[in-house]
One Martini backbone bead per residue (centre of mass of N, CA, C, O) as a GRO file, in nm:
protein
  109
    1MET     BB    1  -6.293  -2.412  -2.834
    2SER     BB    2  -6.477  -2.678  -2.881
    3LEU     BB    3  -6.517  -3.021  -2.889
    4PHE     BB    4  -6.757  -3.005  -3.136
    5PHE     BB    5  -6.573  -2.868  -3.338
    6LYS     BB    6  -6.557  -2.857  -3.688
    7LYS     BB    7  -6.349  -2.866  -3.943
    8LEU     BB    8  -6.277  -2.765  -4.239
    9PRO     BB    9  -6.160  -2.829  -4.517
   10LYS     BB   10  -5.901  -2.668  -4.693
   11ASN     BB   11  -6.021  -2.742  -4.972
   12GLU     BB   12  -6.260  -2.554  -5.146
   13LYS     BB   13  -6.282  -2.762  -5.409
   14SER     BB   14  -6.384  -2.987  -5.254
   15ARG     BB   15  -6.625  -3.212  -5.177
   16ALA     BB   16  -6.600  -3.207  -4.863
   17TYR     BB   17  -6.631  -2.902  -4.826
   18ARG     BB   18  -6.913  -2.869  -4.956
   19LEU     BB   19  -7.062  -3.060  -4.765
   20ALA     BB   20  -6.984  -2.926  -4.497
   21LYS     BB   21  -7.108  -2.651  -4.563
   22ALA     BB   22  -7.399  -2.748  -4.607
   23GLN     BB   23  -7.436  -2.871  -4.317
   24LYS     BB   24  -7.419  -2.596  -4.169
   25TYR     BB   25  -7.720  -2.501  -4.291
   26ASP     BB   26  -7.875  -2.706  -4.155
   27GLY     BB   27  -8.176  -2.575  -4.008
   28MET     BB   28  -8.196  -2.295  -4.094
   29THR     BB   29  -8.338  -1.987  -4.044
   30VAL     BB   30  -8.528  -1.772  -4.252
   31GLN     BB   31  -8.609  -1.451  -4.339
   32TYR     BB   32  -8.467  -1.406  -4.639
   33VAL     BB   33  -8.467  -1.409  -5.008
   34THR     BB   34  -8.225  -1.356  -5.269
   35GLU     BB   35  -8.149  -1.251  -5.604
   36ARG     BB   36  -7.885  -1.223  -5.822
   37LEU     BB   37  -7.868  -0.986  -6.073
   38GLU     BB   38  -7.778  -0.764  -6.312
   39SER     BB   39  -8.008  -0.546  -6.200
   40GLY     BB   40  -8.011  -0.699  -5.914
   41GLU     BB   41  -8.224  -0.750  -5.642
   42VAL     BB   42  -8.452  -1.022  -5.560
   43VAL     BB   43  -8.726  -1.112  -5.391
   44LEU     BB   44  -8.843  -1.448  -5.314
   45GLY     BB   45  -8.871  -1.449  -4.986
   46LYS     BB   46  -9.018  -1.538  -4.668
   47ALA     BB   47  -8.984  -1.741  -4.445
   48GLY     BB   48  -8.772  -2.016  -4.362
   49SER     BB   49  -8.543  -2.276  -4.491
   50ILE     BB   50  -8.270  -2.514  -4.458
   51SER     BB   51  -8.192  -2.815  -4.645
   52VAL     BB   52  -8.037  -3.148  -4.615
   53ARG     BB   53  -8.109  -3.397  -4.871
   54GLU     BB   54  -7.958  -3.634  -5.032
   55GLY     BB   55  -7.742  -3.409  -5.143
   56GLU     BB   56  -7.944  -3.165  -5.100
   57VAL     BB   57  -8.018  -2.821  -5.137
   58ILE     BB   58  -8.287  -2.658  -4.961
   59VAL     BB   59  -8.487  -2.365  -5.028
   60LEU     BB   60  -8.734  -2.231  -4.810
   61SER     BB   61  -8.988  -1.992  -4.919
   62SER     BB   62  -9.301  -1.900  -4.896
   63GLN     BB   63  -9.396  -2.213  -4.923
   64GLN     BB   64  -9.137  -2.262  -5.121
   65ILE     BB   65  -8.923  -2.359  -5.362
   66VAL     BB   66  -8.629  -2.161  -5.466
   67PHE     BB   67  -8.388  -2.377  -5.408
   68ARG     BB   68  -8.194  -2.637  -5.588
   69CYS     BB   69  -7.900  -2.831  -5.493
   70MET     BB   70  -7.616  -2.981  -5.510
   71ALA     BB   71  -7.380  -3.001  -5.268
   72GLU     BB   72  -7.123  -3.058  -5.458
   73ASP     BB   73  -7.204  -2.781  -5.643
   74LEU     BB   74  -7.173  -2.590  -5.408
   75ASN     BB   75  -7.116  -2.235  -5.350
   76ALA     BB   76  -7.022  -2.119  -5.027
   77SER     BB   77  -7.076  -1.814  -4.829
   78ASP     BB   78  -7.029  -1.586  -4.592
   79LEU     BB   79  -7.122  -1.322  -4.445
   80LEU     BB   80  -6.968  -1.077  -4.271
   81SER     BB   81  -7.197  -1.053  -4.047
   82GLY     BB   82  -7.332  -1.365  -4.016
   83ASN     BB   83  -7.655  -1.343  -4.134
   84GLY     BB   84  -7.543  -1.520  -4.386
   85ALA     BB   85  -7.559  -1.637  -4.737
   86ILE     BB   86  -7.389  -1.751  -5.035
   87LEU     BB   87  -7.546  -1.920  -5.314
   88ILE     BB   88  -7.382  -2.124  -5.567
   89GLY     BB   89  -7.569  -2.278  -5.838
   90THR     BB   90  -7.733  -2.538  -5.989
   91ASP     BB   91  -8.055  -2.544  -6.060
   92ILE     BB   92  -8.286  -2.793  -6.082
   93LEU     BB   93  -8.552  -2.632  -6.159
   94THR     BB   94  -8.405  -2.447  -6.408
   95GLY     BB   95  -8.088  -2.516  -6.508
   96ARG     BB   96  -7.942  -2.276  -6.372
   97GLU     BB   97  -7.728  -2.037  -6.261
   98ARG     BB   98  -7.734  -1.925  -5.920
   99THR     BB   99  -7.767  -1.634  -5.690
  100ILE     BB  100  -7.803  -1.666  -5.342
  101VAL     BB  101  -7.942  -1.480  -5.065
  102VAL     BB  102  -7.925  -1.561  -4.721
  103HIS     BB  103  -8.121  -1.462  -4.438
  104PHE     BB  104  -8.104  -1.488  -4.113
  105LEU     BB  105  -8.247  -1.548  -3.819
  106TYR     BB  106  -8.255  -1.363  -3.523
  107TYR     BB  107  -8.132  -1.483  -3.211
  108ARG     BB  108  -8.156  -1.410  -2.877
  109LYS     BB  109  -7.951  -1.558  -2.596
   0.00000   0.00000   0.00000
């Protein structure tokens, strides 16, 4: 464990946990974004990024905003592979709850 690693708060339902989890994704480069629907998954866009600005999580893909949610309302979890995340929250753009799967761009270092 490095000196600069910050642990997330233990209570997953707390506001502090949700804000810390959103900050973890800030600046991540996205390979593609899909939305989970009852009929399956739909690709929303390719090549983008995730930003956290003024308490909002913004997912940009294919040069447009595909998902915008308040960070304190966001329910986020990592994919088991570690290559992405599942973001669940009420989208400010559409006004309905959406499930977005974000796949990160892989950089070999």
